[in-house]
N, C-alpha and C positions, 0 to 999 in steps of 0.2 A: 791289586800288583802287590806285588813285593822286590825287594832284589835281592839272591837269593848264588847262592854256586851254588853248583853240582850237591856235594853234600844234601845243603838244605831241600833243594827237590829230590832228590831221593828218596828221605826223609818223608815229606809233606804226602808224597806218592804214597809210601806203603800207608803214613797214619789215614788219608782218605779213607785207602783199599780197607783195610782192619776194621774202617769204622762204617761205610758201606753193607759191606757182606762179611757178617762173624763166619764165609766158612772159609776165613784168606789168615794165613800164618804165618809166620815171621820166625825159622830158625838156623844154627850154624851155631858155631866157633866162636863161642863171649861175644853173642849177637845181643844178649839179654843183660841183666845187671850192666854190666858195664859198654853196652849202645854201638856192639863192634870198633874194631882198633882201627879203621876210619872217624867213627863214630854215626854211620848213617843208618842207623839205629837208634841210635840215642830216645833214651825215654816211650818208647812204646812196649813194654811191658809194664813199666809205671802206670801204664794209662789202661793197657789192653791184659794185665794178666800174667803170669807165668804159664798157664796152660796157652796161651795164642803167639805169645813170643818170649821163649830157653834156648839153653844153651846143649850142645851139644858136646860128645866124646872129636878129640879129633880125628873123627874116621870120613872122610868127603864119600866114600861109598857105602856108610853107614845116613848116613845124611842126605844123600840123594836116591839113594833105593829105597828109606821108610818116605821119603815123600811122591816118589812113584806109586806107591801102597795107599797113601792117603789120599791121590788124586783120584782114584782109582774109585773110592766110596767117597770124594762128592765134596772132599775137602781141594783148596786153595792153595798149594804152601809154595811160601816165598823163602827161598833158599839162600843164605849167602856161604860163597867158598871165598876166603878171610884174604886169597891170592890167586890167580887165573891162574898162577904155576903149579897151583895142591888142586889143579880142578882134574888131573892127570886115573887118580889109584876111585874114583868115578863115572872114569870114561865105560866099561862094557855097561854098568847100568843108565846110561846116554844112550849111548847109540843101538844096546843090543834089545833094551826095554825101553824106557820110554819114547826118544823116536817108532818105537814098530809098533809102536801097543794099536793105535786105531787102526794101523794095517792089517796086523798079525790076526783082529779080534772081527775082520771084518764092520769096524764101526760100530763093535758095542762097549767099547769104552776104549776112553781118552786119557792122557796126562798132561791136566794141565795146573802145567808148573811149573814156575820161573824162578833160575839158579842163576844170579845175581854174580859179578865177580868181578873186580877188580887184576885189570890186564896195562901192561906196558911199563915203560920205566920215565927215566927219566928224575929221581928219586934218591938215586941211588943204594938201590936196593943189590942189585949185582944180580950176580946168575938166576937165584931160586926169588928172587921179588918181580922180576922185569919185564917177564914171556909175554907172546905177546901167541897166543896159540889161535885165535878165533877161523882162521884155513881152513887147520883142523875139523869143525864143526862146520862150514858148509860143503863140507863134503861125507854132510849127514843127510840120508835122505829123512826129513819128518821131525828135523830143527828148525825150530826161527834162530838165526843171529841178531842180533843188535849190537850196534855200537854208538852209542852218544856226540853228541860232541860242544854241549852248550846246556845250563840247566833248565833250558824251556823244555828243547825238550828231548830230556835223561824224565821227567815227572813223566812229562804225554807219553813217550814211549809203554815206561814202565807201567802206568795205570792199562795201559794197552795189552801191554802183556802179561800178567795179573792175569785179564778176564780172557785172552786167547785157551782155549778150550784147550789145546796141546803144548808143545814142551817150548819155554825161550831160554833160551842162553843172552843175559843179557850180559855185556862187558861197560866195566867203567874204568874210561881212561883217572888210572888216581893223578896224570901229572894234575891237571885238572879240576880235582875234586875240588880244595877253597879257591878259585876264579884268580885274579893276576895275583892276588897275595900271602902271604904265607904264612901260617896261622899261627902260628908256636910267635911269628919275632917281627909278623905284620910288616913282613918286606917287598918292596918287586921281585915279581920275579925275572924270565927274560918277558920284554916285552910283546911280544906276541902272543899275549896267556891273557893279550886285553878285552877279549871279548868270550873268554869265560867264567864272565859274570853278568845277570842277566837278570828281565824284568820277569818275575811268574808270577803267574796267577795261583793264588791262595785257595783254591775249592776245586773243585774237581775239573777234568777234558782229558782229552785223549788225543792221540795225536795213531796214525793207520799207521800198523806196520808196512812195509815193504817200497816207502815210496821215500823216493832223494828228497832232497832238495841244493836249488841253485842257489849259493847263500854273496857270489861273484858275482852278476851277468856279464860279461864280453864279449868279443866275437873274435879274437886272433887262436887263439887255442883253450883249450880245455882241460882243466885238473880236475885229476878226481883221487879222494879222499875222503878219509872217515878217523872219528877219535879226534886225539889230539893235534895229529899231523891237521885236520881242517887246518887248527889256528895257523900252523908255521905255511898251510901253502895264504892263505890271504897274506900273511906279512910277504911272502914272497912272490907273490903278484904285486903288491906295490915296488920292490924291490927292485925290479923286472923294468917297470917302466913298461910294461906290455901291458893291451888291451885282455886278460888272462879269464876266464870266466868259469868257477873254484863252483862244483859240486859237494854237496856233505850225503854220500850214500846215507849212512844211518842203519838203510837196511842191508845185512852183508847177505842173508837168506832169508825172504825175497828175495831179490836184487830189481830192482827199480831200473829195466834195461831200457825202456824207450826215452825217461830222458839223458839218460848216457848216450843214448844213438845219434838222439836228437844235437843233443848238443854239436858232437864230433863231425857230426853233418856240418852245423853249419862252420863252423871253423874250417877243421879238416886240418887239427894237429889237435895233440891226446898228449899227454902226459901223467901218469898214476904213481902215490904217493901214499907206501904206508908204514908202519916201524918195524913188525916182525920183517926177520929175517926175508931175502930176496926171493931164495930157492922154493920151488913148490908154494910163493906164499899166495892167500888172493887176488893180486895184483898181476899170478900167471893169471887168471882166466879171465882177469877184464880185460889184459889183452887181447885175449883167443878171441874172446864175444866181439868186440869193438872190431879185431880183425875182418874177422865173418861177417858184420854190416855193417859196416864202412869204409872197407875195401877200397873201395873205388874213387871215396870220396877226400881220405889219407893222404896233403902232400908232405909224410914225414915222417918215418920211423916211432912208434912211438916209444917213449923214456919213461921208467923205473924209476926213481928214487925209493932205496929200502933201508932196514936195519943191514950188516952184513950179519956175512954165512959162521955169525964166531955164536958160541954163549954172548947174553952179554955181560958185557963189561965192566968191571967199576969201577978200577983206575981210568979208564978211558971212555965214560957214559956218553960224553961231547961229544964224540968223534966216532960213534955208533948209530947216534940220537938221530935222524935225518933233518939236517936244518935250514932253513931260508934261505942261506946262502945256497949250498945241492941244491933243492928245488928250484933257486931261480936260475941258476944253471940249465939247467933242463928244461927248462923253458922256452932263454936263449936257444939251446941248442937246438931243440923242437922246428921257430923259430927259422935257426940257419942254411938248415936242409932243403 
């Protein structure tokens, strides 16, 4: 076991995948010699050569389109979209081609591609480097959508994604990329990031896609989150003094509905937290599902804590970013109803 942050765990996963399977390729903008803007691909080109880890033009549609073609012919591309804000030019390739390929060919072809992309705010990236577009992709049949919250899960889930025969969108919350310390200044970040650094096996392992994880057992209220918000919710549960059960979804599609339903039926109360904007956010789907499956067990209305319905503001980032205080207030509110 080694102590890793998420960047190191993701790098380790790609290294192992490339070593185990010569059909695995890594490409994207600046991922080769430079090692990626966040250094997630550092050292891979030097180790595996320019044919297996290479730079591309700034053309997201071309990156994903090429990956789909490679996947059809037996390769397993792992592509990086430098920021999830820039994934939209590749939307048609993902939705109309990659996601539909198995269906439209009656199983004759698949698109075993993994699209990695940093998402979310917390680094003062402003409106064009802080978006959380995960809900858009969960609406698309044929795409798997993953967002880990810690290094151990990031490595195991990424290896499973690379080995999957269908396309996977792998969102990486950049706020917790470097663990609880700023990699450039070695200064503590917000206290709730203390769980973003952890013990990770250095060798191969996988985590099944589509399985949630209870990261804090509790009996009074269920708090559902994913990505960076898992850490916010853990801090909020401690602040509130309430026996909250915190569930890390890990996989947004497929969704581990059984774990959520069992928890809410036990606690009778539910708070849903995500960083993306509220209207038509992924939390809306979770509210609907829990209402459908747990209606007679609910003791109070389901609460949502989310980002605001505005472009991500640079100057007021921490007012936008859901905080432990906002989550703890929601936890207390559902207990009072």
